[in-house]
C-alpha positions as CSV (number, residue, x, y, z in Angstrom):
1,X,-20.7,-10.4,-30.8
2,X,-22.1,-11.6,-27.8
3,X,-25.4,-10.7,-25.9
4,X,-24.7,-10.4,-22.5
5,X,-26.7,-9.3,-19.2
6,X,-26.1,-8.2,-15.8
7,X,-28.2,-7.3,-12.5
8,X,-28.6,-4.0,-11.4
9,X,-30.8,-2.3,-8.5
10,X,-32.8,-1.2,-11.1
11,X,-33.1,-4.2,-13.2
12,X,-31.7,-6.3,-15.7
13,X,-29.6,-4.9,-18.4
14,X,-29.1,-6.5,-21.9
15,X,-26.0,-5.5,-23.8
16,X,-24.3,-6.8,-26.8
17,X,-20.2,-7.7,-26.6
18,X,-18.4,-6.9,-29.5
19,X,-14.5,-8.2,-29.5
20,X,-14.5,-8.8,-25.9
21,X,-10.7,-9.3,-26.1
22,X,-10.2,-6.3,-28.2
23,X,-6.8,-4.3,-26.7
24,X,-8.6,-0.7,-27.0
25,X,-11.5,0.6,-25.2
26,X,-13.9,-0.6,-24.0
27,X,-16.4,1.9,-25.8
28,X,-19.7,1.8,-24.1
29,X,-22.3,3.2,-26.3
30,X,-25.1,4.7,-25.1
31,X,-28.5,5.3,-27.1
32,X,-31.1,8.0,-27.5
33,X,-34.0,8.5,-25.4
34,X,-36.6,6.0,-27.6
35,X,-34.0,4.1,-29.4
36,X,-31.8,0.9,-28.0
37,X,-28.5,-0.9,-28.6
38,X,-28.7,-1.8,-32.1
39,X,-28.5,1.8,-33.4
40,X,-24.7,0.9,-32.7
41,X,-24.3,-2.1,-35.0
42,X,-22.8,-0.2,-37.8
43,X,-20.4,1.6,-35.4
44,X,-19.2,-1.5,-33.1
45,X,-18.2,-3.5,-36.5
46,X,-16.3,-0.7,-37.9
47,X,-14.4,-0.2,-34.2
48,X,-14.1,-4.2,-33.5
49,X,-12.1,-4.1,-36.9
50,X,-9.9,-1.7,-35.2
51,X,-9.6,-3.7,-32.1
52,X,-11.6,-2.1,-30.3
53,X,-14.0,-3.7,-27.5
54,X,-17.4,-2.3,-28.1
55,X,-20.4,-2.7,-25.5
56,X,-23.9,-1.0,-26.9
57,X,-26.3,-1.3,-23.9
58,X,-30.2,-1.5,-23.7
59,X,-31.1,1.7,-20.9
60,X,-34.1,0.3,-18.7
61,X,-37.4,0.5,-20.4
62,X,-35.6,-0.2,-24.0
63,X,-35.2,-3.1,-26.2
64,X,-34.7,-5.9,-24.4
65,X,-33.8,-4.4,-20.9
66,X,-36.0,-4.7,-18.1
67,X,-38.8,-1.9,-17.2
68,X,-38.8,0.0,-14.8
69,X,-41.6,2.1,-12.4
70,X,-42.6,4.8,-14.4
71,X,-40.9,7.6,-11.9
72,X,-37.8,5.9,-12.0
73,X,-37.1,7.2,-15.6
74,X,-35.1,10.1,-14.4
75,X,-31.4,11.1,-15.7
76,X,-30.1,10.7,-12.2
77,X,-31.2,7.2,-12.2
78,X,-29.6,6.5,-16.0
79,X,-26.3,8.0,-14.5
80,X,-26.7,5.6,-11.8
81,X,-27.8,2.4,-13.5
82,X,-24.7,3.2,-16.0
83,X,-22.4,3.7,-13.1
84,X,-23.6,0.2,-11.6
85,X,-23.1,-1.5,-15.1
86,X,-19.4,-0.2,-15.4
87,X,-18.3,-1.3,-11.8
88,X,-20.6,-4.5,-12.4
89,X,-18.3,-5.4,-15.4
90,X,-15.3,-4.1,-13.5
91,X,-14.0,-1.9,-16.2
92,X,-11.1,0.3,-14.9
93,X,-11.6,2.9,-17.6
94,X,-13.7,3.2,-20.5
95,X,-14.5,5.3,-23.5
96,X,-18.1,6.5,-23.8
97,X,-20.5,7.3,-26.9
98,X,-23.7,8.8,-26.3
99,X,-26.4,9.8,-28.9
100,X,-28.6,12.5,-27.5
101,X,-30.2,11.0,-24.1
102,X,-26.7,8.7,-23.9
103,X,-24.5,11.8,-24.4
104,X,-26.2,13.9,-21.3
105,X,-25.6,10.5,-19.8
106,X,-21.9,10.5,-21.0
107,X,-21.7,14.2,-19.8
108,X,-22.8,13.5,-16.5
109,X,-20.6,10.2,-15.9
110,X,-17.6,12.2,-17.2
111,X,-18.2,15.0,-14.4
112,X,-18.7,12.4,-11.5
113,X,-16.3,9.8,-12.3
114,X,-13.5,11.3,-14.5
115,X,-11.0,8.8,-13.4
116,X,-13.0,6.3,-15.5
117,X,-13.1,8.2,-18.7
118,X,-10.8,7.9,-21.1
119,X,-12.5,10.0,-23.7
120,X,-16.3,11.1,-25.1
121,X,-18.1,11.3,-28.4
122,X,-21.3,13.1,-27.8
123,X,-23.6,12.7,-30.8
124,X,-25.7,15.9,-31.3
125,X,-26.7,17.1,-27.6
126,X,-25.1,19.5,-25.4
127,X,-25.1,21.2,-22.1
128,X,-28.2,23.8,-23.2
129,X,-31.6,22.8,-25.3
130,X,-33.7,25.1,-25.5
131,X,-37.4,25.2,-24.7
132,X,-38.9,25.3,-27.9
133,X,-36.6,22.4,-29.1
134,X,-37.9,20.5,-25.5
135,X,-41.5,20.9,-26.7
136,X,-41.4,19.5,-30.1
137,X,-39.6,16.6,-28.4
138,X,-42.3,16.0,-25.7
139,X,-44.8,15.8,-28.4
140,X,-42.7,13.5,-30.8
141,X,-41.9,11.3,-27.7
142,X,-45.3,10.7,-26.6
143,X,-46.4,9.3,-29.8
144,X,-46.9,5.5,-28.9
145,X,-49.0,4.2,-32.1
146,X,-50.0,1.0,-32.7
147,X,-49.5,-1.0,-36.4
148,X,-51.5,-3.2,-37.9
149,X,-48.5,-4.5,-40.6
150,X,-44.7,-4.0,-40.8
151,X,-45.5,-2.1,-44.1
152,X,-47.7,0.7,-41.5
153,X,-44.8,1.0,-39.2
154,X,-42.0,1.4,-42.0
155,X,-44.0,4.4,-43.1
156,X,-44.1,5.9,-39.9
157,X,-40.5,5.1,-39.3
158,X,-39.3,6.8,-42.2
159,X,-40.9,10.2,-41.1
160,X,-40.1,10.0,-37.4
161,X,-36.3,8.9,-38.4
162,X,-36.0,11.6,-41.6
163,X,-33.5,13.9,-39.6
164,X,-31.1,11.4,-39.4
165,X,-30.3,11.4,-43.0
166,X,-30.2,8.0,-44.1
167,X,-29.6,7.6,-47.6
168,X,-29.7,3.8,-48.1
169,X,-31.9,1.3,-48.1
170,X,-30.1,-1.3,-46.3
171,X,-29.6,1.5,-43.1
172,X,-33.4,1.8,-43.3
173,X,-34.0,-1.7,-43.4
174,X,-31.9,-2.2,-40.4
175,X,-33.7,0.6,-38.4
176,X,-37.2,-1.3,-39.3
177,X,-36.1,-4.7,-38.0
178,X,-34.7,-3.0,-34.6
179,X,-37.3,-0.2,-33.8
180,X,-40.5,-2.3,-33.1
181,X,-41.9,-5.4,-31.4
182,X,-44.7,-7.8,-31.5
183,X,-47.8,-7.1,-29.4
184,X,-49.7,-10.2,-28.1
185,X,-52.2,-9.2,-30.8
186,X,-50.2,-9.5,-33.4
187,X,-49.6,-5.6,-33.8
188,X,-46.2,-3.9,-33.9
189,X,-45.2,-1.1,-31.4
190,X,-42.3,0.6,-30.9
191,X,-39.8,-1.0,-28.8
192,X,-39.7,0.7,-25.6
193,X,-42.3,1.6,-22.4
194,X,-44.7,4.5,-23.0
195,X,-44.2,5.1,-19.5
196,X,-41.0,6.7,-19.7
197,X,-42.2,9.4,-22.2
198,X,-45.5,10.2,-20.0
199,X,-43.3,10.9,-17.2
200,X,-40.8,12.6,-19.3
201,X,-43.4,15.4,-20.7
202,X,-44.8,16.1,-17.3
203,X,-41.0,17.0,-16.3
204,X,-40.5,19.7,-19.2
205,X,-41.2,23.0,-17.9
206,X,-38.0,25.1,-19.6
207,X,-35.4,24.9,-21.2
208,X,-32.3,22.1,-20.3
209,X,-29.5,23.7,-18.8
210,X,-26.4,21.4,-18.3
211,X,-23.5,23.9,-18.2
212,X,-22.5,23.3,-15.0
213,X,-21.8,19.8,-15.7
214,X,-20.2,20.5,-19.0
215,X,-17.7,23.0,-16.9
216,X,-17.1,20.1,-14.2
217,X,-16.2,17.6,-16.8
218,X,-12.0,17.5,-16.6
219,X,-10.4,19.3,-19.2
220,X,-7.8,16.6,-20.1
221,X,-10.6,14.1,-21.1
222,X,-10.7,14.3,-24.8
223,X,-14.0,14.9,-26.3
224,X,-15.5,14.4,-29.7
225,X,-18.6,16.5,-30.6
226,X,-20.8,15.5,-33.4
227,X,-23.8,18.0,-34.7
228,X,-26.3,17.8,-37.8
229,X,-26.3,21.0,-39.2
230,X,-30.0,20.8,-39.1
231,X,-30.4,19.9,-35.7
232,X,-32.4,21.6,-33.3
233,X,-31.7,19.9,-30.3
234,X,-28.0,21.2,-30.3
235,X,-27.5,24.7,-31.7
236,X,-25.3,26.1,-33.6
237,X,-24.3,28.5,-30.8
238,X,-24.2,25.9,-28.2
239,X,-22.3,24.0,-30.2
240,X,-19.5,26.7,-30.9
241,X,-19.8,27.4,-27.1
242,X,-18.4,24.0,-26.3
243,X,-15.7,24.0,-28.8
244,X,-14.5,27.2,-26.9
245,X,-15.0,25.6,-23.6
246,X,-12.9,22.8,-23.6
247,X,-9.3,22.6,-24.2
248,X,-9.2,18.7,-25.7
249,X,-12.3,19.3,-27.7
250,X,-13.0,18.0,-31.8
251,X,-16.3,19.6,-33.3
252,X,-17.4,18.0,-36.5
253,X,-20.8,18.8,-38.2
254,X,-22.4,17.0,-41.0
255,X,-24.5,18.5,-43.5
256,X,-28.0,18.0,-44.6
257,X,-28.3,15.8,-41.1
258,X,-30.7,16.7,-38.5
259,X,-30.9,14.8,-35.0
260,X,-29.1,13.3,-34.8
261,X,-26.5,11.6,-37.1
262,X,-27.5,8.1,-37.6
263,X,-23.5,6.6,-36.8
264,X,-24.2,4.6,-40.0
265,X,-22.5,6.7,-42.5
266,X,-19.2,5.7,-44.0
267,X,-17.8,9.5,-43.0
268,X,-19.1,9.2,-39.9
269,X,-18.1,5.8,-39.0
270,X,-14.4,6.7,-40.1
271,X,-14.5,10.2,-38.8
272,X,-15.2,8.4,-35.2
273,X,-12.4,5.9,-35.6
274,X,-9.9,7.9,-36.4
275,X,-10.3,10.2,-33.9
276,X,-10.8,7.0,-31.4
277,X,-7.2,5.7,-32.6
278,X,-5.7,8.8,-32.1
279,X,-7.1,9.7,-28.3
280,X,-7.3,5.6,-27.1
281,X,-4.4,3.4,-25.6
282,X,-4.3,-0.1,-24.8
283,X,-7.0,-1.1,-22.4
284,X,-5.9,-1.6,-18.4
285,X,-9.0,-3.8,-17.7
């Protein structure tokens, strides 16, 4: 695994590049709205062992990538950033794995540059999210507490990320190591730009409806859609409708998990690996 960076017109992006010479992929992993590239460490290791090249990025405003002006934090710009990233690495084709926000970005890219997308893995998000779920998300995202100790931060994290269904202590410790940063005053804060969510909350006026984008995705692009059984962000109704409206889609639901499956659980990792091995070919990049 190597840490690399690339300049875009929206600032410098930091990413991790696993198994750079792998014959399969590359798989580009795009995290959730307040998360970062380290959420994909377990998946990247699993796929790299099967000779995939895996790239996990920090979307601007998260992790180690540069922050942006508040009004630039929009899905339209995230799509532009990812397109610049793909072209900047001179990737002819790639596989996209997206959790929540990353899944929306992945759908947008698949609908606009289908010639570059080999396959999609969409984790616990879909073309429709109802207003009540958006309001809950909005309140949750606007929390930006400061912690005096890592122990305080850990207690908060275990409440905030309870829906992930993490069962192993090593997974919790991994999330703790990669969810916070130190301030100049020696405090701990979540590792993202709080301006992202002030901007985001102001724009929530109703449901999120992306069915037009979904229906514009080439029917020949294979899709693996994942859902947590207890998820409020991806309803059972929307999940079922997704399964009925794309000819090359596989749908998997995980019991006892909310938003979103962690992609650390052994079964989740094996499911994704097996599906990708069956739906990818040696890279041409």
